[in-house]
N, CA, C and O of each residue as an XYZ file, in Angstrom:
524
protein
N     -20.757     41.377    -19.135
C     -22.168     40.987    -19.109
C     -22.496     40.250    -17.818
O     -21.633     39.666    -17.163
N     -23.773     40.301    -17.482
C     -24.237     39.640    -16.269
C     -24.405     38.146    -16.489
O     -24.676     37.702    -17.605
N     -24.245     37.375    -15.428
C     -24.617     35.962    -15.535
C     -26.100     35.857    -15.869
O     -26.877     36.750    -15.528
N     -26.493     34.792    -16.523
C     -27.883     34.638    -16.990
C     -28.906     34.817    -15.876
O     -29.944     35.442    -16.093
N     -28.642     34.296    -14.717
C     -29.630     34.311    -13.636
C     -29.120     35.069    -12.417
O     -29.218     34.566    -11.298
N     -28.587     36.250    -12.608
C     -28.106     37.038    -11.468
C     -29.307     37.540    -10.679
O     -30.042     38.416    -11.134
N     -29.497     36.975     -9.495
C     -30.622     37.356     -8.643
C     -30.135     37.607     -7.237
O     -29.105     37.081     -6.816
N     -30.887     38.418     -6.514
C     -30.573     38.654     -5.113
C     -31.111     37.494     -4.288
O     -31.748     36.585     -4.821
N     -30.853     37.530     -2.993
C     -31.346     36.474     -2.107
C     -32.863     36.429     -2.039
O     -33.448     35.370     -1.813
N     -33.503     37.580     -2.235
C     -34.967     37.620     -2.162
C     -35.606     37.368     -3.525
O     -36.821     37.501     -3.672
N     -34.806     37.010     -4.514
C     -35.345     36.638     -5.816
C     -35.557     37.790     -6.785
O     -36.189     37.610     -7.826
N     -35.040     38.967     -6.463
C     -35.177     40.105     -7.369
C     -34.105     40.000     -8.448
O     -32.931     39.784     -8.148
N     -34.511     40.154     -9.686
C     -33.573     40.085    -10.802
C     -32.643     41.299    -10.786
O     -33.109     42.437    -10.732
N     -31.339     41.061    -10.832
C     -30.364     42.144    -10.918
C     -30.375     42.643    -12.363
O     -30.302     41.848    -13.301
N     -30.468     43.967    -12.538
C     -30.565     44.554    -13.870
C     -29.183     44.878    -14.422
O     -28.289     45.297    -13.687
N     -29.024     44.681    -15.705
C     -27.778     45.036    -16.379
C     -27.781     46.532    -16.628
O     -28.735     47.067    -17.193
N     -26.733     47.204    -16.217
C     -26.668     48.674    -16.326
C     -26.590     49.151    -17.768
O     -26.762     50.342    -18.028
N     -26.335     48.256    -18.705
C     -26.174     48.660    -20.107
C     -27.440     48.482    -20.940
O     -27.404     48.676    -22.155
N     -28.553     48.118    -20.316
C     -29.783     47.917    -21.091
C     -30.343     49.256    -21.557
O     -30.117     50.291    -20.931
N     -31.072     49.217    -22.656
C     -31.645     50.458    -23.207
C     -32.695     51.049    -22.279
O     -32.886     52.265    -22.263
N     -33.382     50.208    -21.502
C     -34.421     50.700    -20.584
C     -33.787     51.592    -19.513
O     -34.293     52.679    -19.235
N     -32.693     51.142    -18.917
C     -32.038     51.947    -17.888
C     -31.382     53.196    -18.468
O     -31.330     54.235    -17.809
N     -30.887     53.097    -19.689
C     -30.329     54.296    -20.330
C     -31.425     55.331    -20.562
O     -31.212     56.523    -20.341
N     -32.597     54.880    -21.004
C     -33.728     55.800    -21.207
C     -34.221     56.356    -19.869
O     -34.598     57.525    -19.779
N     -34.217     55.517    -18.837
C     -34.635     55.969    -17.500
C     -33.722     57.102    -17.030
O     -34.200     58.111    -16.510
N     -32.417     56.937    -17.211
C     -31.483     57.978    -16.787
C     -31.713     59.283    -17.549
O     -31.582     60.365    -16.976
N     -32.048     59.193    -18.813
C     -32.367     60.394    -19.584
C     -33.664     61.008    -19.066
O     -33.751     62.226    -18.905
N     -34.670     60.178    -18.804
C     -35.946     60.663    -18.274
C     -35.755     61.379    -16.937
O     -36.439     62.363    -16.657
N     -34.830     60.892    -16.112
C     -34.622     61.478    -14.787
C     -34.093     62.909    -14.845
O     -34.028     63.587    -13.820
N     -33.718     63.369    -16.033
C     -33.345     64.779    -16.178
C     -34.550     65.694    -15.960
O     -34.389     66.825    -15.502
N     -35.757     65.215    -16.285
C     -36.966     66.036    -16.140
C     -37.212     66.382    -14.666
O     -37.335     67.563    -14.341
N     -37.288     65.384    -13.753
C     -37.474     65.756    -12.349
C     -36.305     66.567    -11.785
O     -36.496     67.422    -10.921
N     -35.103     66.294    -12.276
C     -33.946     67.041    -11.789
C     -34.038     68.519    -12.192
O     -33.792     69.402    -11.371
N     -34.389     68.782    -13.443
C     -34.543     70.165    -13.910
C     -35.684     70.844    -13.152
O     -35.566     72.007    -12.768
N     -36.786     70.124    -12.936
C     -37.900     70.691    -12.175
C     -37.452     71.090    -10.770
O     -37.783     72.177    -10.295
N     -36.697     70.207    -10.104
C     -36.246     70.496     -8.741
C     -35.332     71.716     -8.711
O     -35.413     72.534     -7.794
N     -34.468     71.837     -9.705
C     -33.589     73.006     -9.767
C     -34.413     74.275     -9.963
O     -34.113     75.312     -9.371
N     -35.451     74.192    -10.793
C     -36.327     75.345    -11.033
C     -37.161     75.674     -9.789
O     -37.296     76.846     -9.439
N     -37.712     74.677     -9.126
C     -38.647     74.894     -8.020
C     -37.953     75.217     -6.694
O     -38.573     75.809     -5.809
N     -36.705     74.849     -6.542
C     -36.020     75.025     -5.259
C     -36.069     76.458     -4.735
O     -36.412     76.651     -3.569
N     -35.742     77.477     -5.544
C     -35.783     78.840     -4.985
C     -37.184     79.246     -4.519
O     -37.318     79.959     -3.525
N     -38.223     78.803     -5.221
C     -39.593     79.133     -4.817
C     -39.936     78.475     -3.486
O     -40.530     79.103     -2.608
N     -39.555     77.197     -3.342
C     -39.831     76.505     -2.082
C     -39.017     77.093     -0.942
O     -39.488     77.160      0.193
N     -37.811     77.515     -1.240
C     -36.965     78.109     -0.216
C     -37.558     79.431      0.269
O     -37.539     79.731      1.463
N     -38.078     80.208     -0.663
C     -38.638     81.517     -0.305
C     -40.037     81.415      0.282
O     -40.386     82.180      1.181
N     -40.843     80.482     -0.213
C     -42.252     80.444      0.156
C     -42.624     79.299      1.093
O     -43.766     79.223      1.545
N     -41.703     78.428      1.385
C     -42.018     77.294      2.248
C     -42.647     76.160      1.458
O     -42.617     76.145      0.228
N     -43.209     75.224      2.179
C     -43.794     74.048      1.539
C     -45.107     74.415      0.865
O     -45.875     75.211      1.406
N     -45.383     73.843     -0.323
C     -46.640     74.164     -0.994
C     -47.839     73.520     -0.306
O     -47.716     72.489      0.356
N     -48.986     74.142     -0.473
C     -50.228     73.600      0.071
C     -50.567     72.297     -0.643
O     -50.210     72.109     -1.806
N     -51.257     71.398      0.054
C     -51.628     70.108     -0.537
C     -52.563     70.254     -1.735
O     -52.656     69.342     -2.556
N     -53.249     71.373     -1.844
C     -54.228     71.539     -2.915
C     -53.644     72.191     -4.171
O     -54.380     72.434     -5.128
N     -52.345     72.477     -4.190
C     -51.761     73.151     -5.349
C     -51.154     72.162     -6.334
O     -50.820     71.031     -5.982
N     -51.020     72.616     -7.571
C     -50.395     71.780     -8.593
C     -48.919     71.537     -8.310
O     -48.376     70.481     -8.637
N     -48.286     72.516     -7.706
C     -46.858     72.369     -7.420
C     -46.611     71.260     -6.397
O     -45.568     70.607     -6.433
N     -47.568     71.041     -5.478
C     -47.437     69.928     -4.534
C     -47.473     68.599     -5.291
O     -46.688     67.694     -5.005
N     -48.381     68.488     -6.252
C     -48.464     67.262     -7.060
C     -47.186     67.017     -7.836
O     -46.722     65.880     -7.925
N     -46.608     68.077     -8.403
C     -45.349     67.940     -9.139
C     -44.214     67.553     -8.194
O     -43.379     66.717     -8.541
N     -44.176     68.152     -7.006
C     -43.162     67.790     -6.013
C     -43.283     66.325     -5.604
O     -42.287     65.610     -5.500
N     -44.507     65.900     -5.376
C     -44.739     64.512     -4.977
C     -44.317     63.552     -6.089
O     -43.683     62.532     -5.819
N     -44.663     63.873     -7.329
C     -44.280     63.024     -8.463
C     -42.757     62.928     -8.574
O     -42.212     61.844     -8.781
N     -42.078     64.064     -8.436
C     -40.611     64.046     -8.502
C     -40.017     63.227     -7.372
O     -39.068     62.472     -7.584
N     -40.566     63.369     -6.171
C     -40.078     62.581     -5.037
C     -40.260     61.085     -5.284
O     -39.393     60.286     -4.933
N     -41.377     60.711     -5.883
C     -41.625     59.305     -6.202
C     -40.616     58.814     -7.239
O     -40.073     57.718     -7.105
N     -40.362     59.624     -8.277
C     -39.381     59.237     -9.294
C     -37.982     59.095     -8.693
O     -37.255     58.162     -9.032
N     -37.602     60.012     -7.805
C     -36.286     59.914     -7.178
C     -36.190     58.676     -6.290
O     -35.139     58.039     -6.234
N     -37.263     58.331     -5.603
C     -37.267     57.131     -4.767
C     -37.145     55.872     -5.626
O     -36.409     54.950     -5.279
N     -37.862     55.837     -6.737
C     -37.752     54.699     -7.664
C     -36.333     54.604     -8.198
O     -35.781     53.509     -8.309
N     -35.738     55.747     -8.530
C     -34.378     55.758     -9.058
C     -33.388     55.207     -8.038
O     -32.476     54.462     -8.394
N     -33.567     55.574     -6.772
C     -32.684     55.056     -5.728
C     -32.868     53.540     -5.571
O     -31.896     52.810     -5.380
N     -34.112     53.079     -5.653
C     -34.372     51.635     -5.550
C     -33.763     50.888     -6.743
O     -33.193     49.809     -6.580
N     -33.886     51.464     -7.934
C     -33.288     50.835     -9.117
C     -31.773     50.747     -8.996
O     -31.165     49.775     -9.446
N     -31.166     51.760     -8.390
C     -29.712     51.744     -8.221
C     -29.267     50.577     -7.347
O     -28.150     50.080     -7.493
N     -30.132     50.141     -6.444
C     -29.787     49.030     -5.552
C     -29.910     47.663     -6.212
O     -29.429     46.668     -5.669
N     -30.555     47.602     -7.387
C     -30.671     46.310     -8.074
C     -30.076     46.362     -9.477
O     -30.378     45.507    -10.310
N     -29.232     47.358     -9.745
C     -28.589     47.492    -11.048
C     -27.109     47.180    -10.910
O     -26.438     47.696    -10.017
N     -26.607     46.337    -11.794
C     -25.189     45.982    -11.739
C     -24.327     47.230    -11.888
O     -24.733     48.218    -12.500
N     -23.147     47.162    -11.321
C     -22.203     48.271    -11.406
C     -21.148     47.882    -12.434
O     -20.432     46.900    -12.240
N     -21.043     48.645    -13.535
C     -20.067     48.285    -14.578
C     -18.644     48.286    -14.031
O     -18.302     49.037    -13.117
N     -17.840     47.427    -14.617
C     -16.461     47.326    -14.151
C     -15.668     48.553    -14.559
O     -15.905     49.154    -15.607
N     -14.726     48.906    -13.709
C     -13.786     49.954    -14.066
C     -12.453     49.266    -14.335
O     -12.375     48.038    -14.301
N     -11.454     50.004    -14.589
C     -10.168     49.428    -14.996
C      -9.682     48.357    -14.024
O      -9.420     48.635    -12.854
N      -9.567     47.151    -14.520
C      -9.028     46.059    -13.732
C      -9.959     45.460    -12.697
O      -9.549     44.575    -11.946
N     -11.216     45.923    -12.633
C     -12.158     45.370    -11.660
C     -13.281     44.661    -12.398
O     -13.576     44.964    -13.554
N     -13.894     43.720    -11.714
C     -14.998     42.993    -12.334
C     -16.325     43.692    -12.059
O     -16.448     44.484    -11.124
N     -17.310     43.382    -12.891
C     -18.644     43.945    -12.732
C     -19.266     43.421    -11.445
O     -19.184     42.229    -11.146
N     -19.892     44.325    -10.684
C     -20.557     43.921     -9.447
C     -21.975     43.494     -9.782
O     -22.741     44.286    -10.331
N     -22.337     42.267     -9.465
C     -23.686     41.806     -9.756
C     -24.321     41.040     -8.611
O     -25.328     40.360     -8.812
N     -23.755     41.133     -7.410
C     -24.438     40.568     -6.242
C     -25.057     41.728     -5.469
O     -24.514     42.832     -5.448
N     -26.180     41.471     -4.845
C     -26.909     42.507     -4.125
C     -26.028     43.149     -3.048
O     -26.073     44.364     -2.855
N     -25.237     42.347     -2.354
C     -24.369     42.854     -1.292
C     -23.325     43.818     -1.853
O     -23.106     44.890     -1.290
N     -22.680     43.441     -2.962
C     -21.656     44.296     -3.568
C     -22.260     45.576     -4.139
O     -21.680     46.654     -4.013
N     -23.417     45.450     -4.762
C     -24.088     46.622     -5.342
C     -24.481     47.595     -4.235
O     -24.262     48.800     -4.361
N     -25.063     47.078     -3.148
C     -25.474     47.941     -2.033
C     -24.268     48.609     -1.383
O     -24.320     49.795     -1.055
N     -23.186     47.864     -1.193
C     -21.978     48.446     -0.594
C     -21.442     49.573     -1.474
O     -21.079     50.637     -0.971
N     -21.391     49.342     -2.779
C     -20.920     50.377     -3.705
C     -21.856     51.586     -3.672
O     -21.399     52.728     -3.632
N     -23.155     51.335     -3.689
C     -24.137     52.429     -3.709
C     -24.012     53.302     -2.462
O     -23.936     54.526     -2.568
N     -23.989     52.685     -1.291
C     -23.969     53.467     -0.051
C     -22.612     54.138      0.200
O     -22.538     55.125      0.933
N     -21.551     53.615     -0.398
C     -20.248     54.259     -0.253
C     -20.015     55.370     -1.268
O     -19.411     56.392     -0.939
N     -20.488     55.182     -2.500
C     -20.100     56.086     -3.577
C     -21.215     56.948     -4.150
O     -20.933     58.024     -4.680
N     -22.457     56.522     -4.066
C     -23.551     57.247     -4.719
C     -24.466     57.928     -3.707
O     -24.765     59.115     -3.841
N     -24.905     57.198     -2.713
C     -25.879     57.699     -1.745
C     -25.479     59.021     -1.090
O     -26.320     59.913     -0.979
N     -24.221     59.181     -0.652
C     -23.869     60.469     -0.028
C     -24.117     61.671     -0.948
O     -24.465     62.751     -0.471
N     -23.940     61.492     -2.254
C     -24.145     62.594     -3.189
C     -25.625     62.805     -3.511
O     -26.005     63.868     -4.000
N     -26.455     61.809     -3.242
C     -27.896     61.974     -3.412
C     -28.528     62.524     -2.139
O     -29.512     63.261     -2.205
N     -27.980     62.178     -0.997
C     -28.552     62.570      0.289
C     -28.028     63.924      0.769
O     -28.797     64.741      1.276
N     -26.741     64.163      0.614
C     -26.116     65.383      1.133
C     -26.758     66.672      0.620
O     -26.917     67.604      1.407
N     -27.134     66.774     -0.655
C     -27.765     68.024     -1.105
C     -29.106     68.310     -0.424
O     -29.543     69.460     -0.394
N     -29.755     67.300      0.116
C     -31.045     67.497      0.786
C     -30.884     68.157      2.149
O     -31.776     68.885      2.586
N     -29.782     67.921      2.820
C     -29.602     68.414      4.185
C     -29.699     69.934      4.311
O     -30.424     70.415      5.181
N     -28.998     70.710      3.477
C     -29.150     72.166      3.623
C     -30.595     72.634      3.405
O     -31.070     73.538      4.092
N     -31.276     72.020      2.458
C     -32.666     72.392      2.205
C     -33.529     72.101      3.429
O     -34.356     72.927      3.816
N     -33.339     70.923      4.043
C     -34.142     70.548      5.207
C     -33.852     71.449      6.405
O     -34.712     71.625      7.269
N     -32.667     72.011      6.465
C     -32.314     72.906      7.568
C     -32.753     74.339      7.270
O     -33.334     74.999      8.133
N     -32.481     74.825      6.062
C     -32.728     76.225      5.714
C     -34.213     76.532      5.541
O     -34.671     77.588      5.980
N     -34.971     75.645      4.919
C     -36.382     75.917      4.635
C     -37.197     76.205      5.897
O     -37.893     77.220      5.925
N     -37.153     75.378      6.939
C     -37.931     75.707      8.144
C     -37.517     77.033      8.777
O     -38.360     77.769      9.292
N     -36.219     77.337      8.739
C     -35.743     78.601      9.312
C     -36.308     79.783      8.525
O     -36.808     80.741      9.114
N     -36.229     79.716      7.194
C     -36.760     80.795      6.348
C     -38.273     80.910      6.494
O     -38.803     82.018      6.570
N     -38.972     79.783      6.533
C     -40.432     79.818      6.674
C     -40.833     80.432      8.012
O     -41.775     81.222      8.070
N     -40.133     80.081      9.082
C     -40.430     80.629     10.395
C     -40.162     82.140     10.432
O     -40.949     82.901     10.997
N     -39.055     82.563      9.832
C     -38.727     83.988      9.791
C     -39.767     84.763      8.992
O     -40.145     85.872      9.371
N     -40.229     84.186      7.890
C     -41.249     84.830      7.068
C     -42.578     84.923      7.811
O     -43.265     85.941      7.723
N     -42.949     83.870      8.541
C     -44.175     83.895      9.323
C     -44.095     84.951     10.425
O     -45.066     85.665     10.672
N     -42.958     85.051     11.075
C     -42.771     86.067     12.120
C     -42.864     87.467     11.533
O     -43.465     88.358     12.134
N     -42.273     87.663     10.367
C     -42.324     88.963      9.703
C     -43.757     89.332      9.337
O     -44.179     90.473      9.521
N     -44.500     88.358      8.819
C     -45.900     88.608      8.443
C     -46.772     88.873      9.665
O     -47.667     89.716      9.612
N     -46.524     88.169     10.758
C     -47.357     88.385     11.952
C     -47.043     89.718     12.618
O     -47.921     90.307     13.248
N     -45.826     90.203     12.493
C     -45.470     91.488     13.061
C     -46.095     92.644     12.284
O     -46.450     93.665     12.873
N     -46.229     92.493     10.981
C     -46.786     93.567     10.158
C     -48.310     93.571     10.151
O     -48.930     94.564      9.770
N     -48.913     92.456     10.575
C     -50.374     92.374     10.555
C     -51.023     93.016     11.747
O     -52.249     93.019     11.856
């Protein structure tokens, strides 16, 4: 369990990873994850959605949820593993997050950021040649 007043230097309350709110949040985060898995092939083939489409709104909402999730990870205690104590200082939590979690959240984005512009450019060139 966390100390009663586990706070960061800036006064943000460190959250206990075992609370029901965070457990429900993790379950809720399956919705944006499933949406992203469903929408990825469409975005890869068709490029970025127009600002006036519903899919842009859904993409933006998912991006906001993922950003909130990353921020929550930086203020949530890390449960102890065998023989280690629970991490509940902001410095320890951030070090653990950037070493063990962040690469797996960031790395999947890189191929998309590289492949999408290439595919969109190739599709635009193909369309302009046929027109």
